[in-house]
N, C-alpha and C positions, 0 to 999 in steps of 0.2 A: 578097071580102066578109067571109069568116071572119076574115081577118087584120085588117081594119078594125074589126070588132066586138071582137076580143080587145084590140086596141090601145086602143080607146075605153074599154073596161071598165077597163083598167089606168090610163089617164089620169085618168078620173073618180074611180076608187077611191083612187089615190095622192094626187090633189089634195085629195080630201075628207078623208082621214086626216091630211094635212099641216095643213089649216086647222083641224081639230079640235084638234090639238096646239098650233097657234099660239094658238088661242083660250084654251086652258088656260094657256099661258105668259103671255098678256096678263092673264088673271085673276090669276095669281100675282103679277105685277108690281104690279098695282093694289091688292094687299093692303097695300102700303105706304102711309104717310101722304101725303096729297095736298099738293103744293106747286105753285106757279105759276112756270113758267119761260117767260116771254113777252118778255123784254127783249132788246135788241141783236140783232135778227133778222139783220141783214146780217153782223155779226161772227160770229154762230153759223153762218151758212151758209158763210162763209169758212173757219171752223175745220173744218167737216165736209168741205169740198172738199179742203183741204190735208191733213188728218190721216187721214180715212177713205178718200177716193177717191185722193188723191195720195200716201198712205203716207209722209208727211213724217217722222214720228218713228221709222219703221223704219230709216231710213238712218243713225242714230247707230251702227249695227252693220252695216257694208256687206255682209259675206258673207251673213248671214241675210236682209238686205234684198233682195239680188239674187236669191237662191233663191226668196224669197217673191214677188217681183215676177213671176218666170216663171210661177208657179202662178196668181197673181192676174190677170194679163193674159190668160192662157189661159182662165181661168174666165169672165171678163167677155165676151171677144170670141166664145168658142164658143157663147154663148147665141144669137148670130145664126143659126148653123147649126141650132141646136135648133128654131128656128121652122120651118124647112123640114122637119125630121124629123117634127115633130108634124103638119104639114100632110100630108106623105106618108103618115103612119100612119093618119090619119082618112080620107083619100081613096083609098088604095091606089095612089098615084102613086109614082114614084121620081125623085128630084132634079127636082122640079116646077119649081123656080125657074131652072134652068140655061138653058133656052131663052129666058126672058124677060130674064134679066140678062146673058147672053152672056159676054163677056170679064171683066166685073166679078165674075161668079160664080166663075170660075176663079181670079181674083186673091184673092177673099175666102177661099175654101176652102183655097187654097195658103198664105195667110197664117196661117190657123187651124192648118194642119199644122205650120208652122214654130213657132208658139207651143206646139203640143202636144209637139214635141220638146224645147223648152226646159222645158216643164212636167215632162216625164219626167226630165230632168236635175235639175231642182229637187227633185222627189219623191225620187229616189234620194239626192240630197244630204242631205235632211232625215232619211231613214231612217238614213243612215250617221252623221249627227251624234248621233242618239238612241241607236242600237244598237251602233255600232262605235266611234266616237270617244267616246261616252258623256260628252257635255258635262255638267258638274256641275249646271247649272241645269235640265237636262232629265232628270235622274236623282235628284231629291231624294225624300225619304220621302213627301211628300204626293202624289206621282205614282204610287206603287205601286198595283197593282190596275187598276181600271177606267180611270183617267186615262191610264196608259201604253198600255193596250190600245186605247183610243179613238184616241190619236194615231197608232198604227201601223195600225189598221184603216182610217182615212180615207186614209192614204197608199197603202196597198195597193189600196184602191178606186180611187184616182186612176190608179194604174198600169194596173189592169184596164181602166178607161175608155179610156185612151190606146191600149192594145192593140186594143180593139174598134174604135176609130176607124180605125186603120191596117189592120185586117183588112177592114173594110168598104170603105175607099177603095182599098186595094191590089188586092183581088179585083175590084172594080168597074173599076179602070183596065185590067186585063187583058181583062176582058169587053168594055169599050168598044173596045179596040184590035182585038179579034176581031170586033166588030160583032155581039156576041151578048148584049148586056145586055137585061134585061127592061124597060128604060126606053124610052119612045117618042122622046125628044128626043136622039138620038145625036149630031146635029150632024156634026162632022168625024170622029167615030169615036174620039176621044181626049179624056179629061178634061183631061190636061195639068197635073195637080196637082204642085206643087213637089217633094214627097217621094215620093208614091205612084207617080208615073210612072217612078221608078227602083226603088223598093222593091218595088212590086207585081210587075213582071216577074221581078225577082231571086228572090222567094220563091215566087210562084205561077205563073210562066211555063210550067212543065212540067206543070201540073195539067190534067185534063180539064175541059171546060166545065161539066159537071154538078156536079163537085166545087167549082168556083169559085162557082157559084150558092149552094151550101150555105154556103161560107165567108163570102160577102158577107152572106147573111141572118143568120148567126150574129153577125157584126160589127154589123149594123144593130140586131137585137134586143138583143144584149148591151149596146150603147151606151145604148139608151133605157131598158132595165131598170136599168142602173147609175145613170142619171140619176134615175129614180123612186125607187130605193133610197136614193140620197144625199139626195134631197129629204126623205124620211121618217126618215132617220137624224139629220138636222140637229137636230131638237128635243131629242134625247137626247145631243148631242155638244157639246163645247166649240166646234165649228165653227159654231155658231149665230152667232158673231161676224161671219160673212160678211154676215149681214143686219143684225144689231143694231149693228154698228160705226157705221153712218150716223146713226141717231137718238141713239146714246149720245154721239157726238162733237158733234152739234148741241146737245144739252142739257148740254154741258160746263160746269164751273164756270169762269167767265171772271174771277173775282176773283184778285187776286195771291196767289201761293203764300205760305202762312203766315197768311192771313186766316182767323180763327176766328169762327164765328157764336155769339152768346150764346144760351143757352136762353130762348125766349120765356116759358116757364113761370116762370123765375126773374126775368127782366126785368119781367114784369107785376106781380110782387109788390114788387120793389125800387124801380122807377122812381117811384112816387108819393112816396117819401121825398126825392127830388131835384127832382121836378117836380110841384108841388101841383095843376097843371091836368090832369095825366094821369089818365084814367079807366081803371081796371082792366077787362080784357076777360073774364078767367076767373072762374068762379063760385068764390068763396072756400070754399064748403061742399062743392065737388066733390072727388073723389079725383083727384089729379094724379100722373101718372107722369113720372119724370125719366129721361132717357137711353134707352139701347137694351138690352133684355134678349132680345128675340126678333125675328124678321124683321118682324113687323107693327109694330114700333116704328121701323123704318127708313122712309125716304121711297121713293116709287116710283122715283126716279132712282137711289138706292143699290141697289135690287133690279134695276134695269135694268143697272147696273154688273156685278152678280154674273152675270147671264145673258150679258153681253158679254165676260166674261173669256176670253182666248185661252189661258191657262195657259202662256204663253211663258216666264214666270219672270224677265223683265227687272226687275220690281219687286223681287223677292227677291234677285237677284244684285247689285242696287245698294243694298240695305238694309244700313247699317253695323252694325246690331244683329245681323242674320243672319250677316254676314261674320265677326263676332267671336264667333260661337258661341251667341248668345242664342236663345231658343225662337221668336222672332217670324219668320214668313214671310208677307209681304203677300199673296202668291199664295194661300197656304193660307186666309187670312182670306176672300178672295173665293170660293174653292172651297167652304169650309164654309158660307158665307152661301147660296150657290146650292143646296147639298145640303140644307140645312135648309128652304129655301123649297120645294124639290121635295117634301120630306117633308110639309110643311104642305099643299101642294096635293093630294097623294095622300090625306091625311087628309080633306080637304074632299070630294074625289070619292067616297071610301068611305062618307061619312056624309051623302050626298045634299045637298051644298052647304053644310053647316055644319061648322065646325071643332070637334072634340071634344078637350078638353085631354088631351094625351098625357104630361103630366108632364115634358116636355122643353123646352129653350130653346136659343137660339143661344149665349148666354153661359153657359158652365158645361158644357154637354153637347157642344158642338162647339169652342168657343174658350175657352181657359183664361185665368184672371187673369194668369198668368205671361206669356202672349203679349201681353196688352193693356198691361201695365206695362213691357214691354221696349222699346216704341216710344219714340223720342226726338223724334217729330213733325218730322222734318227734311224731309219732303215728297219724298225721293228716289224713292219708289215712284210717287208721283203724276206726277213729272217724266218718269219712264222709260216709263210705260205707253203703248203705241202706239195705244190707243183711248181715252185720257183717263179711265181708271177712277180712282176716288179711294178707296183702302182706308183712308186716314187718317181720313176722316169717320166711318167705321164704328167704328174704334178709339176715337176721341174720344167718340163716343156711348156706347160701352160703359164707358169710364172715368167718364162722368157718371152712369151707372147705378150703378156700384160705389160712388162717393163719396156721391151724393145719396140713393140708395135703400137701399144696403146698408151704408153707413158702413165700407166696406172699401177701405183704401188703404195703401200701404207706410208704415212708421213714419216715414220721412224726410218724407213728405208730411203726415202727421198733425201733426208738429211745426211745419211751415210753416203749416198751417191754424190751429193754435192761436195762432201769432204774429199771423196776419192778424186773427183775432178779437179778440185782446187789445190788439195794438199797431198795427193798421192797416197793417202791413207784414210781409214775410216774415221779418224779423230779430227777435231776442228783445231789442230795445232799446225802452225807453219812447219815445214820440213826443217828449217833452220833452228827451230826451238825444241826439237825432239830430244836432244841430249842434255837439255838444261837440268834434268833431274839429278845428274851426277854431281852437280855443284851445290845441291841443297844439303844443308846440315841435318 
């Protein structure tokens, strides 16, 4: 009874804390401008299934894809076993589903053990890639500090979780073989799990029964505590993409790469000059903001992008400007956007639901003009992202802010703007002289 009470308190407390943080994240995302994304539902569902569930874009880099698949499959499938553990924790049973499911139970838990071994290999592989092989894209400047620690912490948590699973199953296997488990549904006296039926006797076979009971309980409680810890670590970690990859890919931009949207604020003013029947929507006397200066100028989808970023660095490693030594890193753009959004959210929490101007903005304090103008809008970052994040849309929005609000653009662009204004074209030739070339010999 005491065990059930402790478990129930941990379950309710960790779930409540998780949903409180999820609510804050949702609030932060909805600070962005409202846009409607309700078109092409079947195409969006297909994209989500292929990209988020099917990991389609991961396999452009096979080694990382296979390692990630091991962790991903283990994470998804082991949730089945978690259902039983939660039931056991609340009711003080042990392996309550074994008797009902019979051989299928043994198959499922054995399959989960195999996936857990593969997940262990994948986790060690990722740790090695980050800390021993030091892959360039996983050791760039923007990852220094919390980002690097976050990646390593979550991998170590995964290893601990797997160790607890095999402590629980291995000790339980020996106890079942001795007919001394505290479960009521012993059956044939052996769990027969694919890995633990060999690993358990090898490691724990010489231990006394009392010690095995302690080991099994440490494994059981360690497993569930790691699950609760991971659940509440997610909102503070880049691994939130485990959940957000699905809505983020569903709401992907389905338009062709290279398609740019006009600013409605500009279109609403200019269009009447070309279409006399067009009725302006915006109030001509109202103050209109152009482009993106802070996170509240972004759309909710762009803010969802920021929270969905896996920090894998595929975007940056494919960026030709970053490769040639420019200041731009698309990953940093997304990380800075998320960091600023979190800061704005904390400001709102600290001021009882109201944002108090802190004198900061995304453009300038987090992302520099140099980064923004380094981009050549090639869409390589958009193409590479495994969860369909669009850093380019944020960059373009900031450029619009710099040009239309701050009149701040490189000299090369200012010359082009002058020519457009005076000549109706980027070149410094009068419109009347454009056809002169046909008379040249």
